N, C-alpha and C positions, 0 to 999 in steps of 0.2 A: 373370462378367467385366463385363457391362453394368452390373450393380448397383454394382460397385466404381468404374467410371468416373463414374457419377452421384454417388457419394459423394465423389469427388475431381475436382471440376470443373477445377482448374488443370491436371491431367494431360490431361484431355479437350481443353482449349483448346490446349495446346501441340501435341498430336498433330494436331489439325485444321489448325493453321497450318503444321505440317511438310508436310502433304499439299498445302496451297495453294502453299507455297514450291516444292515439287517441280514443280507444274504450271507455275509461273512460269519456273523455270530449266530446264525440260525441253528447250528448244530447238524444241519443236513449236509454233512461233508464239506460245507462251506464253499462249494463250487461257485465261482463267479463267471457269469456268461461274458464272453468277449464283447458281444454287442452292447450289453448294458454298461460294461466298464468303459468302452470306447466312447459311447454316447455321453456319459457323465463327464469324461475327461475333455471331450470337445467343448463342453460348456465353459470350461475353465480358460479356454483360449482368449476370451475377451478380456480377462484380467491382465494378461501379459500385454495386450494391445493398449490397455489404459495406462500402463506404466511408462510408456514412451521408449525413447532410444536406449536407455540403460539396459532394458531387458528385451531388446529387439532380437538378440541372439537366441534367447529362450523362446520367444514367440515363434520365430521361424523354425527352430529345431523341433519344438513341441508340436506345432501344427502338423508338420510333416510326419512325425512319428505316430500321432493319433490317427492320421489318415491311413497309415499302413495298418494299424490295428483294426480300423473300421473295415478295410478291405479283407483282412484276415477273418473277420466275423462271418463272411460269406461261406467259408469252408470249415472253420473251426468253432466248436461250441463253447468251450470253457478256457479259462486262462491256463489251467493245468494241462489240458490237451495241447494247447499252443506251445507250451514249454517242452512237453514230452516229445512232440514232433521234432523240434529243433535238436533236442538231445539225441534222439534216435538217428537223425541225419548228420550228426556231428557238426552242426552249423550254428550252435547256440551262441557262440561268441563272435560269429562272423558279422562284419559290418553290414547293416541293413537287415539282419535277421529279425524275426518277430520278437524273439526273446530280448535281443539287444535294444530294440525300440521300446519294448515294455519297460525295461529298466530305466531308460531315459525319460519316459513319460512319468514314471513313479517319482523320479527326482523333481520333475516339474510340479507335481502335486505336493511334494514335501516342501518345496520352496514357498509355495503359496501358503501352506499351513504355518510355516515359521514366520512368514511375513505377517499373517493375521495375528499370530500370537504376540508378536512384537508391537503391532499397532494397538492391540488391546491392553498391553502392559505399559504403554507409554502415553504421556500427554503431549500436547502440542500439535501443530499443523504440518510439520515436516515429515516426509516419508524417507528422508535420506538415511537416518540411523536404522529404522526397521528394515529397509531394503538392503542396506549394507550387511546387517547381521544375517539376514536370510540368504543372501548370496554367498557370504563367507562360510556359512554353516553347511550349505548344500552343494553349491557349484564350484566354489573357488579351488578346491583341491584337485578338481578334474580339468581345470583350464590352464592353458599356457600363459606366459607373461603378456603376450599381446592382447588377448581377450580380457585378462584381469585389469590391465591398465585402461583399456577402452571402457570397460564397465565402470571402473572407478571414476573416470571423467564424466561418464553419462549420468552418474548419480546426481550431479548438479542440475540436470535437466528434468528430474522427476517432477510430476505434478504434486501439488500439496494434497493433504488428506481431504480437504474440502472439495478440491477439484475432482479427485478420484470419486468421492461419494456422489457428486453431481453427475458424473459420467455413468454411474451405476444406478442412478435414480433412487438413492437412499439418503435418509437423514442420519444423524449421529446414532440415535437410539436403535433404529432398525438395522443399521449396518453392523453395529456391535453384536446384535442378536444373531444375525446371519453368519457373521465371521466366526462367532463362537460355535455355532451349529456345525460349520464346516470343519473347524479344528477338531471338534469332538467326533464327528462322523468319519473324517478322513483318516484319523489315527489307526483304527483297526484295518482299514483298506490298505494303507501303506504298509503296515506290518504284515498283512496277508501276502502282499506281493513279495516282500523281503523273504518271507518264509518259503515261498515257492522256490526261490533260488537257493536259500540256505539249506533246505531239506534235501536238495540234490547235490550238495557240496559244490555249488557253482560260485558262491561268494556274491557280493553285491558291489564291491569297490572296483568295478571295471573302469579302465581308462575312458575318459570322455574326451579323447584327443581330437583336435581338428586337423592334425597333420598325420598322414600315414607314412611311415618310413619303410620303404621296401627293403627286403633282404637282398643280399648280393645276387642270389639266384634270380629274384624278380627283376633286379636291375639289368642283368644280362639279357633276360627275355625281352625287356622293353628297350634295350639299347641305351640304357641310362648311364652315361659316362660321367655325370656330374654329382652323383649321390643325391638325386632330386627326390623331394617329398611331394606329395599331392594332398589336396584338401579332402578331408573325409566327406564333406558336404558342400554343394555349391554355395549355400547361404553363408558359409564361413568365409569364403573368398570375398563375397560381396560385402559382408560385415567389415572385414579388414580393409576393404577399399574405402568404405565410408569412414573408417577410423584412422586412416593413414596419417591424417594431420596430427593425431595424438601420439604417434609413434616416431622414434628415431630410427629411420631405416637407411642404411648405407649400402648402396648397390655395389656389388663386386662381381663382374661378369653376369652370371645368371643366379647369383645367390644374394640373399638379404641378410645383413647383419643387424640384429635387433638393437643392441647397445653394447657398451664396453663390458658390462657385467655378463653378457651372453658370450660364453667362450666358443660355443659351436656355431658355425655358420650353416644356415639351413637354406637350401635352394628350394624354391617353390615352383611347382608346375600347376597351372590351373586345372582342376579336375573337370572344369567346364571350359569350353573354348572362349577365346576373346570375344567372338561374336555374341555369345550368350550374355556377356556382361555389357559390352559397348554397342551392340547392335550390328547389323550387317553393313557391308560396304555401300556407300551412297554415291550416286551418279551426279555429275555436273549437268546443269540444265541451261538451255538457251544461250543467253549472253555469257554465262560462265564458261562455256566451252570455247567461245571466241576469245575471251579474255585470258584463258589459261595460258596460251602460248605467248602472250605479250610480256616483255620485261617491263619493269617500272618506268624507265625512260621512254620507252615506246608508248606506254599507256598515257603518260603525262603529255607527250607530244600529240597524241591523238586527241586528247581532251582539249588541248589548246587550239588545235585545228578545227575541231567541232564548234567551239565557242566563237572563234573568229569568223569561221564560215557562216555560222548562223546569223551573226550580226551583219556581216556584209551582204548576205542574200536578202535579209529582211529590209535593209536600208535600200537596196537596189530595186525592190519591188514597189516602193512608194512613188506615186506620181508627183506628190508635193513633198516639201520638207517635213511637215508634220506626219504625213502618211509614212514617209520613209523612216522617221524616228520610231513611230508606232510599230512598224513592221520589224525594225531592228530589235525593239524590246520584246516583241512577241516571240520571234524566232530565237532570240537570245535566251529567253526563259526555257524554251524547248531544248536548246543546246546545253544550257546549264543543267537541266534535269537529266539529260543523257549522260553528261560527264559525271554527275553525282551517282547515277546508276552504275557506271563503269567502276568508279573508285570504291563505292560501297560494296561491290561484288568481290573485291580483292580479299578483304578479311574473311569473307565466307568461303572463298575458294581455299585459302590457307587452312581454315578450320576443317573443311571437308577432307583435305589431303591428310591432315593430322589424324582425324577420325578414322579414315580408311587405313592409315598406317598402323594404328593401334588395333583396329577391328580385325585386320588380316594377319596380325603378328602372333605367332604361336606363343611368344613369351613377352608380354607387355613390359616386364621389368628389364628386358634387354635393350629397350629404346635408349639411345644416347642423346646427349646434348647436340651432337653433330647432326643426328637425324632430324631433330626439331628445327635446328638452325637452317638446314637445307630447304625445309618446307617454307619457313618464314621468309627466307631470302628470295624465294621465287617471286 
């Protein structure tokens, strides 16, 4: 039975939210345990993964927030106590607080609910319209221009409905049943979470920004002379790296200008280091160390000398003309292989230098054409 549930995650999701809905509507103060809530939410993660690139931002953000709630369940019993603790410590709106993460997870649940409603209400095999409506209704208002444009482009890479159902091991009839079950069960759970915030006059329309703009005081403390913003989460930086070909980014010193309609220029500092994105500095190995100090003319001269020397030596070793020719061919092949190794190492050395330049650079956006040309011209 457990194996069947694992193979049919949609059924597992709908069942878990039925249990949460029962806890909410039971009349027993409606307390929802953090452990039960975070477990049910963790099951939803697979749906974001099945939707591909368009909702990669949601998957990365959602999974991280659910993980935080799971860890919070070790010390906090109910969602009410979780929120009350943050209110008491005056950290409820702080980035990374349990309350902040709870609200973000709730938005993820709401997005899936709207997506399922749209799938149930429309015919056809395309998920583009249902997903676009779900994103616009739940996430769009909280996202900046860059994320919205990237998601819009990613909608064209969504799987078809048939492909999604295959990934979930469902047919049309069973999928519609489980989707409707989730829509019905998740509604009171989502409303319950909203009420936790509204009953404490906290509101639910908190910014879902991916850039944090420091105040003047914070800038002074950090020595920030450029009015620099940082990413709210590492995945946002990575997501925008992957989406960079979709955006019109014009570098100006250490700032990025999104497009002409963007009046403000925003400078971005990676909240994570360049090494976390591009990897650590790499070392040259063996022949690469020898070749690094050679200029291109020197390398070509060395290659010519190796080939000529190989042919001459091979020919001289033969006691007869045929043996001499055979020796010349044999050592010529060895010499040719050596020169090939020398020349094929050159692009790798340039690539390693470029990698190390970016990996050790505090601001990848500050790299200039001259920096790259100097590496290539080596």
